[in-house]
N, C-alpha and C positions, 0 to 999 in steps of 0.2 A: 776592251772596256766593259763592254757589256757584260762578260762572263765574270768580272770580278765583282758586280753588283749581285749576279744571281746567288751567289751561297748566302749573301746578307738576307736575302728574300726568302730563301729556303729556311734559314735560321730564325727568322722571324716568325714564319709560319708554323713551324714544329714547336716554337717555344708557345704560341697561342694555342695550338690544337689541344692540348692537355685541359686547357682553362675552359675552351668551348665544350668539351667532352665532359668536364666536370658539372658544368652548369645543365648540361642535359640529365645527367645522371641525379642532381640534385633534385629535378623536377620530377624525374620518375620516382625517386626514394619517396617524395613527398606523397606523389598520388598513391604508391604502396603503402605508406604509412596511414593515409585515409581509408583504403580499403580493408587495411587490418584493424581498424578501431573498431571495437565490437558496439559501439554507441550507434554506429550507422546501420547495424545489422543486426538482425535475430540471431542470439547467440545459438540458438538450437540448429538454425540452418549453417551456420559457419562450423559448429561442432561436428555436423555429418558430413561436411565436403572432405574429399581427400586431401591431406596436405603434400606439400613437396618431397616428404620423406616416404609416402605411400601411407603413412597411418591414417587410419578413420576410427572415430569415435561412434559408437552405436549407442542409441539411448534405448533401454528396455522399459516400455510403458510409456505412459504420458504421467507418471507421478510427479517428475519435476515441473512440468507446464503446469499442471494442476495446482501446485504449491504456490508457484509464482502468481497466477492467476487469482487464487482465493487470498493472498496478499494483497493484490492489487485493488481487490471489493471489499476488504476490510472498511467498515462504517468508520468515519471520523467522529472523535469524540471529544468533550469539552468538560470543565468542570460545572457542575449546578447540583440541582436538588430533586429529589423525588420524594412522593409521600409514602411511606411504608404503612400499609394497613393491616398487615398480617405477618405473624413469625411465630413459628412452631418446630418441635423437634421430636413430637410423637411419631409412633409408626403410622398414623395417619396423616399425617402433615401433608404430604403430597397432594392426597385426593382433597382435601380442605381447601388447599392451595388453588387447585382446579377449579373447583366450587366456587370459591370466591372470585376469581378471574372471571368466571361466566357470569356471574350476578353483576359484578361492576360494570362489566362489559355492556349488560343490557341498560343500568342505569345510567352510565357515564360513555356513550358510545366514543365519543372525542378525545378521551384521554388514553394514550398509550398505557399498556399494562404489561407488567413484566413479574416472571416467577423465577426467581434466583435460588441456587441452593449453596449455601455455604456451609459445610459440614459442621455440625447435625443440624442445622437449622434450614428451613423453607421459608424464604419470604415472598410476600407478594406486593408489590411497588407501583404507583402510577405516578404519570406526567414525567416531563422533560422541561423543567423550570431552569431558566438562565439565573434566575434571582431569589432571595430569600422571599420577598415581599409577594411576588407571584405565588410560589409553593404555598406560602402561610393563607393565602387568601382561598385558595382551591381547598386546604387542608379544612378549613372552617365550614365548607361546605359539606366535607364528607365527615367531619367528628360525629354527628348525630349517628350515622349508621356504624361508622367503625371509629369507636371510642378509642382504640390503643393507636390511631392515627400520629405518626410522627414523621418528621421531617429529617432525612438524610443526604449528608452532603456526598455525591457519587459522580463519576463519569456519566454523562448524558449525551445520548445522540442529537446531533443537529437539528434543529426544528425544520420542518418542511418549507420551502421557500414560495 
């Protein structure tokens, strides 16, 4: 009598065994997927590891890392206004722009000053103003020294906190 129940117990065990193994494999698979997700790891460390097939990636130089670091350090910008106090395209335009930058830096040390080159012109622009009224108010103070001062709508740097 006991022997007749034995095959059904074995049968139940063998039928349940693949389900138990599958549950374990699913847990291992999820853990492996987590490890393979590059978000959790530095991609350069992951690339330099030896893979299961024996392949290995070697990075020559730090060019890729420096490019990625440079893109992380890019200043965020927003639309705003600057005051253009100089624009010239002569052969001496660069030197004139440098001189104007030095002079305005002495007169208005709190204003950020930018020299830009948009071929063939050199520009000297000051300020990072979020709105037109702020820029216009500052322009009125500069107009006596720089009668060609005009407002330009450009991308500006975030003001310091």
